[in-house]
C-alpha positions as CSV (number, residue, x, y, z in Angstrom):
1,X,21.3,29.9,-27.5
2,X,19.1,27.1,-28.9
3,X,21.4,24.3,-27.8
4,X,21.4,25.6,-24.3
5,X,17.6,25.5,-24.2
6,X,17.6,21.9,-25.4
7,X,20.2,21.0,-22.7
8,X,18.2,22.6,-20.0
9,X,14.7,21.6,-20.9
10,X,14.9,18.8,-23.4
11,X,15.9,15.9,-21.1
12,X,19.0,15.2,-23.1
13,X,21.0,12.4,-21.3
14,X,24.4,13.4,-20.0
15,X,27.0,13.1,-22.7
16,X,24.5,12.7,-25.6
17,X,23.9,14.9,-28.6
18,X,21.0,17.3,-28.7
19,X,19.2,15.0,-31.2
20,X,18.6,12.8,-28.2
21,X,16.1,15.2,-26.7
22,X,13.4,13.3,-24.8
23,X,10.9,16.2,-24.2
24,X,9.3,18.8,-26.5
25,X,11.1,22.1,-25.8
26,X,8.6,24.9,-25.9
27,X,10.3,27.7,-23.9
28,X,12.7,30.5,-24.8
29,X,12.9,31.1,-28.5
30,X,10.9,27.8,-29.1
31,X,7.9,29.5,-27.6
32,X,7.9,32.0,-30.4
33,X,8.8,29.8,-33.5
34,X,9.3,26.1,-33.9
35,X,12.4,26.4,-36.1
36,X,14.5,29.4,-35.1
37,X,17.6,28.1,-36.8
38,X,15.9,27.7,-40.2
39,X,14.3,31.1,-39.8
40,X,17.7,32.6,-39.1
41,X,19.1,31.0,-42.2
42,X,16.3,32.3,-44.4
43,X,16.7,35.8,-43.0
44,X,20.4,35.7,-43.7
45,X,19.8,34.5,-47.2
46,X,17.3,37.3,-47.8
47,X,19.7,39.8,-46.6
48,X,22.5,38.5,-48.9
49,X,20.1,38.6,-51.9
50,X,19.1,42.2,-51.1
51,X,22.8,43.2,-50.7
52,X,24.0,41.5,-53.9
53,X,20.9,42.3,-56.1
54,X,22.1,39.8,-58.7
55,X,19.9,37.2,-60.4
56,X,22.2,34.4,-59.6
57,X,21.8,35.2,-55.9
58,X,18.0,35.1,-56.3
59,X,18.0,31.8,-58.1
60,X,20.4,30.0,-55.7
61,X,18.8,31.4,-52.6
62,X,15.3,30.3,-53.8
63,X,16.6,26.8,-54.4
64,X,18.4,26.7,-51.1
65,X,15.4,28.1,-49.2
66,X,13.1,25.5,-50.8
67,X,15.5,22.7,-49.8
68,X,15.7,24.1,-46.2
69,X,11.9,24.3,-46.0
70,X,11.7,20.7,-47.2
71,X,14.0,19.9,-44.3
72,X,11.7,21.7,-41.9
73,X,8.7,19.6,-43.0
74,X,10.8,16.4,-42.6
75,X,11.9,17.4,-39.2
76,X,8.4,18.1,-38.1
77,X,7.3,14.7,-39.3
78,X,10.1,13.0,-37.4
79,X,9.2,15.0,-34.3
80,X,5.5,14.0,-34.6
81,X,6.6,10.4,-34.8
82,X,9.0,10.7,-31.8
83,X,6.8,12.9,-29.5
84,X,3.3,12.2,-30.8
85,X,0.4,14.3,-29.3
86,X,2.8,16.5,-27.3
87,X,4.4,17.7,-30.5
88,X,1.0,18.1,-32.2
89,X,-0.2,20.4,-29.4
90,X,3.1,22.4,-29.8
91,X,2.5,22.7,-33.5
92,X,-1.1,23.9,-32.8
93,X,0.2,26.6,-30.4
94,X,3.5,27.8,-31.9
95,X,3.9,28.9,-35.6
96,X,6.5,27.2,-37.8
97,X,8.6,30.3,-38.6
98,X,6.3,33.3,-38.4
99,X,8.1,35.3,-35.7
100,X,5.5,38.1,-35.7
101,X,2.6,35.8,-35.1
102,X,4.6,33.8,-32.6
103,X,5.4,36.9,-30.6
104,X,1.8,38.1,-30.6
105,X,0.6,34.7,-29.5
106,X,3.2,34.5,-26.7
107,X,2.3,37.9,-25.4
108,X,-1.4,37.1,-25.5
109,X,-0.8,33.9,-23.5
110,X,1.3,35.7,-20.9
111,X,-1.3,38.4,-20.6
112,X,-4.1,35.8,-20.2
113,X,-2.2,33.9,-17.5
114,X,-1.5,37.1,-15.5
115,X,-5.2,38.0,-15.7
116,X,-6.3,34.8,-14.1
């Protein structure tokens, strides 16, 4: 659960909401992709479009997906402002939403650390 990872690793003060994270969380699912919630949304939208196979679904999902992607970019800009270089290093290491690339990168990093 993403919220659990933020509670455990994000330095969220007791009684505060997850948006009050004080540390960049780069473990768990966040070691694979930077925006797992948005990725999940986009995959659900794709599944619904493939099930309905209707042009209205395609149009509305394309608009919704574009708006969500815009939110991803805004969130990243806010995180860069809040966390600075730590978030930039995280962005350099972990892909935005490419789960395949993120998984391969994570496995390579783990293999390299075991070899040392």
